[in-house]
N, C-alpha and C positions, 0 to 999 in steps of 0.2 A: 622193092624196098629201098634201094638206093637212091630212087628218085624223091623219096619222101626226106631224107635226111636236110637237103639246104632249106626246105619248108622250116621243118622243126628247128634249126639254126636261126632263122630268121625271127620265126617268133618270140624265142628265147631272149634273142637281142631287142627286141622291142620291148618286152617286158622288164627287162634290167634297166634301159634307159628310163622309163616310166617312174621305177621305184627310185633310182637315184635321183631324179628332179624333185620328186614328192619329199626325200629327206633333205633336200637342200632347202625346200621352201619352207618345212618344219623348223628347220634350225635357225632360218634367218630371222631375226627381232620383226617385230610388227611395226609398221609405220607409225611414227608419232603423230597424235590425233592434232588436226589443223589448230593451230591457235584461234581463241575466241576473238570474236571482233568486239570491239568497245561498244557497250549498248549505244544505241542511237537516243537522242534527246525526243521526246514525244512532242508533236507538232501541238500548238498552242489550240487548234481547233481541227474539226477532220478534215482529212486531207481529199482531194478531189478524186472522184475514181474516173476510170477511163471504160467506156463500154459497159458501165453497171457493174463492173468487179472489184473488191473491196481492195483496197491498198494495204501493204503491211510495211515496216521497217526494210530496208534491206538487207541489213545487219543482223537481223533476228535469227536465231539459229533453229535449225528444223529439230525436229522431235528425236530424230535418228540420230543426228549430230551429238544432240545430249545424252541419248543412249550409249554410244560409242565412246563418249568420253569417260562416262560414267563405270563401264565395263572396263576400259583400260587402266584405270586409276584402282579399281578395286575397293572404292569408299562410297558412301553414301553421302550423295550431296549435304553441306550445311546450308544454313540459310545464306542468302545471298549477299547480304549487307556485310561486308568484311569487319566493321567495328564490332568490338564485344559488348554486348548488351550484359549489364548490370542487374543483379539480384534487384526485385523492388522493393525489399526489406532491409537488406544490411548495406545496399549499393556498394559491396566489396568484392564478391565474388561472381562468375560469370553466370547466367543464367543456364539452369540445365537442360541438355539437348539429350531425347531419347533415343534420337536415329529418325523420328517422324516429325516431332514438332518441338518448339523452343517453350520450356516453361517458365513464367513469370517468376521462379525463383529458384536459389542455387541448392536447396537443400529441405528436407523434409522440416528441418528445423525453424528455416524462417518460414515456411507454408505455415507450420503450427502458429508462430508467433503472428503471422497475417489475421489467423482465423480467429485467434484470442485477442485480436486488437493491440498487440504491443509492437507493431513494425515501426518502420522510418517515423517519426513524429517530428522530422523538422519543419512540417508545416501544421502540426498539431497546435491547440490551444492551451494542450494539457500539459503539466510537468513531464520533463524529457526524461526524469527518472523513475515516479510512480505513477506516471500515466493516467491517474485518478482524479488530482485536483488541478484547478486551473493555474496557469503560471502565474506568477506574482508580479503583478504593475504598480509601481512605485509613484507614478504620476507622469514620470519622464519617458520610461521605456518598459519593455515586457521581457522580464528576466527568462533564463531556461528550464527554470526550477520554481516550484511552487512555495517553498520555505529554504531556509538556512539549512533544514535539517537533509532536507534532499540535496541541497548543495553541497552539503558535506559528505554525504553516504555516496554520491557519484564518484569522487573521488576514491584512490585506492584505498582498500582497507588495511592491507599490511603491504610490508616491503616485498618488491616483485623478485624474482628469481632471475633476472636477466634473460626472460623467454617471454614471449608474447607480444602485444603492441606496445609502442613506447610514444610518449608526446612527438617526437622528431619524425615517427613512421613505425619502423618495425625493427626489431631486435636484430642481433648478428645472428641468431639461430634461426635463419629462414634461408631458403632455398628459390631459385626460378621455375617456376611454374607456367606451362604453355597453357594458354587461355583459350587456345583454337576451339571452338567448339565441336568439331570433329573428334578432335585428340579428347577433348572431355567425355565424349561420348564413347570413346574406346577405352576409356580409362588409363590413357598411355600420356603420363607427363613429363617424360624424359626422353621421347624419341622425336625425330622429326615428323611433322604433321604431311598430309597430305595437300598437293599443290591447288585443289579444290576451293580453297579458303585461306586467306593471309593469315599467318600465324601473329598472334600478338602475346607478349609477354608481360607479366607483371611478378611482383615478388609477394608471396603469401607467407604467412608464419606457421612453422610446422608445428609449433605449440600452442594448443587449445588455449582459448580466454573465456572467462565467465561469462555468459549469456544476458547477465545482466547489464541493461543500458548504463553506458560508463565507466564500467568495472573494467581493469584490464588485469586482475588477479586470474592464476591458472584454475581451472577447477578442479574439484575432486576425480580421483580416478573414476572413468565410469560415468559421471554425471557432466551435465552442462554447465552447474553452478559452482561457485568457489565457496557458497555457505548456503545455511538454508533459509537465512533472511532473503538472500539473493534470488533463490529458487523462483519465486513468483513476484512481481509489483504488487500482489494483492495480500501476500504474508508482511511485505516489506511495510507496505502501505498500513496495515495491522498492527505492526511493533510501532509506528511513528503513532499511530492514533491512542495508543495508552499513556503518553505525556502531553497532548496536544492543549493548548490554550482553551479553556473552556468559555471565551468569550470568542475569539474569533475562528477557532478550530482550524488555525492555518498555521502558526509557529507552535514549538514547542514550550511548554510551562516554563518558567522561572524556578529554581529552586526554593521551596518552602513557600510557593504561591501556587495559587491556582489560573494565573494569567502568565503570559508571555514578555508583557513588557508593562510600563507605567502607564501608556498611553490605554491600554486595555484594562488594566485596573481602574484606573480613572471614569473610564468609559463603563464600567460594570457597577461601579460604586454611584455614580450619577444615575445609572436606571433604576435603582432600587426604590421601594421594594418590588422584587421581581424574584422568580425562580427559574434557573436555568438547567436544564436536564445533561445527566452526566451519561457520557456512552456508555454501552456496557461492554467491559472491558478495559476502561480506562482505569488509569491505577488509583483514582480518588474513588470510582466505583468500588472496586476490589478491597479497598480500606475500609470504606464504609460497610461494605456488605461483610465484610471479615470481622470487623468490630461486633456486629450486630449477632453473627452466628456465635462466636467464641463467649459473649457474655448472656447469651441464652442459659440460663441455668435452672429452671425449674424441672425437678426431678420429675421422670415418668412422662414428660412432653418432648416432641420434636421440634428444631427450631424450622419454622418455615422460611421457604425461599424469599429472597429479595428480590423484587421485579423490575423498581424503577428506584432512581438517585436524584434527587434534583440541589443543587446549592442555591443556596438562599443568599440573596443579595440585599443586606440593609441599607436605609438609606445614610447618606454622608453623616448626617450630623448624629445619628443614634451610634453609629460606630464610632466616631470621635469620642462620644461620652463613655463609650464601653473601652476603649484605648487608655482613656485618662485614668479610670478607675483600674485597669491594669496596671499601667505604670504607679501610680500611687501606692498599691500593695507591693509591687516589686521592691520600691524604695524602700519601703519599711521592712520586708522580709528578706531581700536580697537570696532570692531564690537561684536567680540565673549562677551564682558563684559557687552553688551547690550543685550545680548540673541538670536542673529542672530547668522547666519553661518560664518564661517572663509572669510574675505573678500566679504562678503555680499552676497555669491554666492547664484544664483537662476537658476532656470531651463526656456529656454525659445525657443520658436519656429522657425522655419525657413525653410520656401518651396524653392524649388529651381528644377531645369532642371535636367530629366533623359532621356538618350537617348538608356539605355540598360535594362535587366530585373533583377536588382539587386533587392533583397527582395521578388520576388517572389519565389513561393514553389520550394525549393531546389537550389535556385539562390545565393549564398553567395560570389562569387568570380566578383571581381572587374573587368571593363572594361578599355582598354586603350584609349578611346576616350578622346580627349581633351577638346571636348564639352561638356562632362557629368559631368555636375558641381557636381552630386551628389557622384559620383565615387572619384572626385578630391578632395573634402572636407573631405569625411571619409579617404581618403590614407594619405593626408597630412594637413588638418584643414584650417581655414578660410586665405585667405591670402588678406589683403586689397589693395594691387596692383593692383588687377582685378576688383575694385570698378566701377561702372558705366558700364560696358559692357552690361549689359542687358538692363538698364532704362534709362542710359545716364545721370543721375542726383541725388541726395539725398536729400530728404529736411532738413536733418539736416547735411549735408555736407558729406565728405569723411570718412565713417565708415562701419561696419557690424553693418546690421540691423535684429532683430529679434522682437518677440513681444509674451506676455502672453497670446494673443488670437488665438486659434488654428484656427480658422476659416479664420483670418486676413492671415496668414501663407499659409493657403489653397489657398488663389488667387494667390499664387508666385509659387505653384507646378504644374509641368507640366509634361506631357510624350510624347516623341518623340519614342515611342516604341510599340508595341502592348502588351496589359497587361491591366488585369481585375483590378487592384488596382493602388492609388497612393501614392506617397512616400512623408514623411516630416521627419524633423529632430527635434529631443530635444537635446538641449545643455546644457552645462553648462557654465555660462556668470558670471564672477566678475563683479558685479554690482558696487561695492565699494559705495563711496558717491555720486549718480544720481543729476544731476542740470535739476530740472523739466522745462520743456518747451511746450508752446502752438504754440506760432508762427514759421515759417519757419525760420532756419538759413543756407541756402545751401553753406556758405562760411567755414563752421566748418572743420578743419582737426585734431583737438584734442578737449575734452572736456574744459569747461570753468574755467579758473583758480581756483583751490581747490577742484576741481571734478574730478571722474574718469569714468564718464559716462554721458550720457544724455537721461531724461526720457522725452519721448514726450508722453504726456497726450492726452485723447480724448478731443476733444473741438478745436474750431478753423477751422483750416483746415484739422484735423484726424477725422477720423470715430472710429478709433480704438489705441490702444496704441501702440508705439514703445519703444524698447531700442538701443540705438545705443552706440557701443564702439569703441575705435579707435587705439586699439593695437591686433595685431595677439594673442598675448598669455592672452588675456582675456577673449578666447572663446575656447571651444574645443566642438566638436559634442559627445553625449553621447547616443543617441539610434534613430535607423532609424525605424520608424514606418509605417508600410503598412495599408490601408485604402481604402474602397471602394469609389470610385468616388463620 
């Protein structure tokens, strides 16, 4: 038994020495990874091989070396290119790296913009604000916007709050954020990043800005835009479309005009007679359709919907004659001084016969039929010499009859053609000083002395009002309105 004691002590000593060595090895830090050699320049052509063995650059790291480097740093290798790749849409923030691949966009917001065609438009031929109409070219240069309206609305809509983007760059309420793709992937923007990819730092505003192109306003809380108008370019374009010039459909129209400039006004007048379709949603369409609806007064009937509205352009000579007559009536009656329109001009309805499909979808050319009263009136305006051909008489004599009641004029509108719509004319009429009458007077060929027109009022033999003028120059057709029967 005693002879075994030395052997046991020897074994215990051996075990103790091995345990101490193991602990020492574990406590020592791992050796640093060997520095990566700079990448070699690829030869311009295939390198010659020796004994048929393919050659490789001597400095190319092995797969095991790459694995060791990855394991020692504890991070996923970022793209090899150290330069920060910016988002394809906004060109402001780095492309998103999910740990496996680098996406072309920085966020879902920019990705959705690209899908909707609202991305970076620096190379686009469309307006940089609405993205729907082509950029304006003045003959010398192509501007960034399609119109003055878009150029104006691209500027800030209200005073800034000191946050967000500024003209000089960024506001003071910004912080430095690491643009390292690996740090981006780890959602760590304030700590040091891995040494596997160089870190690039830029300044990004901590306050969000409206996503509408060119807008620097802060968005509403929880939203991407500062206003409903900026929510989508289509919404904003729709708002602009409400007041566009009816001739060029590019610039906002002038106040009290259908056109944006004298150039468009002259162009429109020179092309008369013709009709221009008014876009649905335009303020002019709404104005005409609303008047049609509110003046539909026949009891027990429902006002039909207006489907199309056309602006009537009369020839310059015809327009000049009307303007001269209106000016003469104004000079005598001084209606402007009492807050009324020049010459006491008003809009009144007139129904007539249509034998062609003028006004139907795509039909804007006049027919040549002499019995198509609609085309004849639009081409040459009203002719009092044709009075009585349809009815054979007039309650207030030989004149041109209109009404403020659309449903009354509807009774005189007729189709001698196949069409799903009826036509009615909305006219400009110089009322001047009107003589109110209730009883019929079929012998009139002019208004009573001292008056410019006859106002036949409801009552007596009339169920609804009529306005009668006795001069061709007192009236001009202004709009062609197409509505369901």
